N, C-alpha and C positions, 0 to 999 in steps of 0.2 A: 379566420386567421390568415394573415398576409401570405404566408408560404403556401397554404392550401389553395388560395386564390390564384397565385402564380402558377402552381403545378397544374391547375385546371386549364388555364389558358395555354400553357405549354403543350399539354396533352392534346388539346383541340388543334393547335397549330402544327403539331408534328405530322399529322396525317394529310395536311394541305400541301399543295405544290407552292413553290416560291411565288409564282405569278398570281396565286389565289389569295394572298394575304390582303385584307381590307383595312381601311382606315380605322375601323372599330377595333380590330385586333391590335393595332399599334397603340391605341389609347388605353385599352385594357392592360396590355403588357406594361406600359409606362406607369399606370396607376398602381398596379400590383407590385412592380419592382421598386417603385418609390416607397411604398408602404413597408416593404421588407427592410429597406435601408433605415427608414425612420424608426421602425419598431425594434431595431437591433438584430435583424436576421441576415446580416451581411454574409456570414459564413454559408448559410443555406443558399443564398442568391449566387454566391461564388460557385457552389457545387452545380447549380443549374447551368451556369454559363460554361463551366468546364466539361459538362456532359457532351460527348461527341454527337449524341442524337439530336442535340439542340443547335448544332452548328449553323444550319440555314436560318433558323429563327433569330439567333444572335447576330448573324451577319446583316440581316435586314432591319432588326428592331433595336439592337443593343445600343446604338448611338443615342437613343432617347434618354438613356440613363445618365448621361454625362452631367447634366445640371444637378439632379438630386444627389449624385455621387460626390460632386465637389462640395456641395453644402454639408454633407455628412462628414467628409474628411476634415473639414474645418471645425466641425462641431465636436468630434471626438478628440480626446487628449492624445499627445504624442505616443504615449506608451500603451494606449488602448489596443487590444486585439482587434476590435471592430475596425479601427482605422487601418490596420494592416490588411484586413480582408478587403476593405474598400480600395486600397492601393493596388491589391492584386487584381481586383475586378477591372480597374482602370487599365491595367497592363493587358489583361485578357481582351478587353474591348478593342484596344489598339491593334492586337494581333488578328482578331476575328471579324470585326465589323467591315462593312462596305467602306473603303477608304474615302470616297467622295463625301458620303453622308457624315461620317465621323469627323472629317476635316471641317465641314461646315459647323458641326455641333461644338467642336473644341474652340473654333474661332469665335463663335457666337458667345461662348462662355467667357473668353478673354475680353471681348468687347463690352460685355455687360458689367464687368467688375469695376469697382472704383475705390478711391481712398486707400486705406491701409492694406486692403486685401489685393491690390493690383499685383504687387510683386509676389505675394504668396500664390496667387492663381497662376501667374506666368511660370513660376518655378515648378509648380505642380504639373502643368500641362505641356511643358516644352518637350519632354521625352516622348509622350504618346503622339504629340503633334509631329515630331521629327519622324517617328516610325511610320505614321500615315503618309506623310509627304514622300518618303522614300518608296512607297508602294505605288504612288500615282504615276500613271504613264502620260495621260493627256494633260496639257496645260500645267505641267509641273513648275515651269519657270514662273508662270503667273501666280500659282498657289504659294510658292516659296516667297515671292515678292509681297503678296498680300499678307502672309503671316508675319514677315519681318516688319512691314509697315504698320500693321495693327499693334504688334507688341511695342514698337518704338513710340507710336502715338499714345498708347496707354501709359508708358513710362514718363513721357515728356512733362506732364504737369507736376511730377514729384520734385521736391527741392533737392538740389545736388549737395551732398555733404561736403563741407569745405575744410573745416578744422580737423586736426588729428583726432580729437575726441569724437567728432561727428562721424568720421570715416570708420573709426573703431566700432562705434555703436551701430552704425548702419540701420537707423531706426526704421526706415521704410523698406529696407532690403534692396535698395537700388544697386549697391556695389556687387552683391551676389548675383543679381539679375543680369547685370552687364556681362559678367564673366560667363554666365550660363547661356546667354543669347549667342555669344561667339561660338561656344561649343556646339550649339544647335545648328549654326550655319556651316560648320566645317565640312560635313559630308557633301554639301552642295558645292562648296569651293573645290573640294577634291575631285568632284565629278567634272567640273570645268577644266581643272588641271590635267586630269587623266586623258580626257578627250582631246585636249590640245596637244599633249605629248604623243598620242597615238597618230593623230593626223594634224601635222603642223598647219595645214590650210583650214582645219576645222575651227569654227568660231561660233560657239553657242552664245550669240549676242543677247538673246532674251534673258537667260539665266545670269550671264555676266552682268548685264545691265541692272538686274534686280539686286545683285550683290553690291554693285557700285552705289546704288541708291541707298542701301542699308548703311554702307560705310560713310557716305556723305551725311546721312542723318545722325549717325553716331558722332561724327566730328563736330557737328553743331550742338548736339545734346547727347551725352553730358560733357563731352571733352572740352568744348569751348569755354565753359565756366568752371570746370573742375580744377582743383589744386593738384598739380602734377610734380611738385618737388618731392625728393626723397624725404620721408618722415622717420625720425628716430622712434623706434618702438613698434613700427609696422613693418614686418618682415617682407610681405609682398603687398605693395601698394596696389589696390584693386584697379584704380583708374590708369595707373602706369601700365599694368598688365593689359587692360582693355585697349589702351592706345597702341601698344606694341602688336597686339593681335589684329587690330584694324589695319595697321600699316602692312602686316604680313599678308593679310587677305588681298589687299590691293596689289602687292608685289606678286603674289602667287598667280593672280588672274591677269597679270601683265598690264595693269592700269595705273600703277604708281607713278612711273615716269611721265606718261602722257598727262596725268593730272597736274603734276608739279610744273611741267614746262609748257605744254600745249594750250592749257586753258587759262593762263594767268591774265589774258586780255578779256576773258569773259566767255560765257557759253550761250550759244544760240538757243533761244527758248522755243518750245513747240506750242505754247499757249497763244491763241488768237486774242484772248482777253488781255489787255495791257496790264490791268491791275494784277492778275494772276502771274503774268510774265515777270513783273517787277518783284513780286514776293519770291518767286523761284530764284530769280537772279540774286536777290539779297541772301537767301538761304545758301545758295551755291557759293557766293563770295565768302560768307562766314566760314563755311566748311573748308574751303581752300586755304583761307588764312590760318585756320587751326592746323591743317595738314602741314603747312610750311613751318609753323611754330614747332610742331612735334619733331620735324626733321632737322631744322637748323638750330634749334635751341636745346632740345633734349636728345637729338641724334638718333631717334628711332628710324630704322631703315637706312641709316647713312652708309652702312657697309656696302650697300648695293648702288650707292650714288656715284655717278660719273665724276671724275676729278679733273676733267678737261676745261671746266668753265672758269672764267676769271672772276675774282671777287666783285668787280664792278658790274659784271653781267648778272651775278646772283643777287646783288643789291637791286638792280633794275627789275628783275623778276619778282622780287619780294616787296617792292615799294607799294604796289597795289594792295597787297595783303596787310602791310603795316598801316596803310591809310584806313582800311576797313576796321582794323582793331582799335586804332587811336580815336575813331569817331564814336566809340562806345563809352558809356559812363560807368559801367560796372568795374570795380577794382580788378576782379579776376580776369576780365577780358582786356582791359586797358593795360594791365601789367604785362600781358602776353605780347601786345603790340610793341611796348617799350623794349622788352627783352629780345624780341625778334629783330628790331632795328639795331640794337646794340650788337647782337651776334653778327649781323651782316657787316656792320662798320668795323668791328674788331678784326675782320679778315683782311682789311685793306691797309695800305701804307698811307701815311699823311701826305697830302699834296698830290695824290695820284688820281683823283677823280676829275675828269675833264669837265670844263664849264658847259660843254654842249648838253650834258645830262639835264641841266636846268631848263632846257627847252621842252622836256617831258613834264606833263601836268603834275604827276605824282611827286616829282622832286621839288615842286613849289608848294604843293598842298600839305605834304607831310610835315615840314618844319613849321608851317602855320598851325597845324593841329597840335604839334608839340608845344608851341607857345601857349595855346589855349589850356593845355594840361598844366603848364608851368604857372599860369596866372589864375585859373579857375578851379582846379581840382582841390577838394577839401582835405586830401590826404597828403601830409607834409612830405613823407619819404618819396611819394610819386612825383611831387613837384621838384624835389631836389634831383631825383634821377633824370627827369626830363631835361633839366638844365644841363646836366653833365652829358647827356646824349646829344643835345643840340650843339654843344661845343665840339663833341667828337665828329659830328656831321660837318661842321664848319671846317675843322682841321683837315678833312679828307680832300677838300677841293683844291684845285690849282688857284693861282692868284686871281685870275679873271673870274673864276667861279665864286670865290669868296666875295669879291666886289659885287657881283650880281646878286648874291644871296643877301648881303648886308643891305643893299638898296631895297630889295623886296621886303625884308623884315621891318625896316624902318618905316616903309609906307603902310604896312598892313597891321602892325602889332597894336597900335593905339594904347600902349601901356608904357608909362614913364620908366618903370624898372627895366623892361625889355629894351627900350630905346637906349637907356644908359649902358646896358650890358653890350649892345651892338656897337655903340660908340667906343667903349673901352676896347673891344675887339679890333676896331678900325685903327685905333691908336697903336695897339700892339703890332698890327701888320705894317704900319708905317715905320715903327721903330725897327722891326725886323728887316724891312727893305733897306733902310738907311745904314744898318750895320752890316 
């Protein structure tokens, strides 16, 4: 019987010192424990783990049970008593096991999962993983970063629910996972905040950097492609909540404003390999573009935003991000670029944008990208909106700026309809000047 085998191993190990445990003992414990779980003796295994006499054994060997434990939790039904016992065992292991060993065991379990079980596994293991990480002393920042990176890498292949129905159904559990991952990260955010408040000169750069990496990954996936408009019938939009939490983390660790303003010209890469450097640069650009969209279109974090900047300067800061978004073909991303462009332009008065701005590369590239959307995008409402945004952009320039922009668009559009539209604009400007 499985329980008898386990008791026999436990009794033998109880009289040994911690340093005397051998590889054979670990294997026997694992096999017997796994058999107990599979044969339905989870309650008896829980008693063994809770027994104070077995504390040293569980500390050293208990992490081996993570894999069979997860399998059995998914096997048993929600209301099954055996499942409850398995969940209690998992909680006990988080409290009793060697943190370093259990950390590796939990991370390995998350890494090995795939398909529909990804979110289930992540949701199941986040709490014990957080408990273990909070116990770690050495390399905590590295371990937190590794955990967050592993979780986000596992989630990334999952499709992002877009329609109201898909978000409500949350078929793969991505919406629940995103909110749970933010809660998982909060104690580490609080640690950085507390230490900074205690010692203003304190700067836990490692832990802070890992949290920034997590936020940047989250901005690229799922937020870059997620639908973020308020939806009737959904009381708390999961992706809106997730976006607000990510902005709050960046604000709390004092990285929000530096990312919005100091990095809009790009980030120096640490990769020697040029191909890797370009991939990182593109990922970073996508994340920053999404960050600007969240702030200037949906006003997440806008309460903490300085109001001293002119509308033309904000447009200049955002033109790089608008260009990044307009070069994409997915409707969910392209629409974000158009909305961000519109939001920046609506802050400005007509005829207030100086022609010198057209000396900046982005101010020439963005209207050309907009023309491509107007002429090539298969979605009609996107084509129409692009046309209205182009007109808005033209209206913001002074007379010399309009003239330079018209000349550029006539040379580059190669489209009769666009050329006709620009010529009509020229006629309107002549008429305005004469009257």
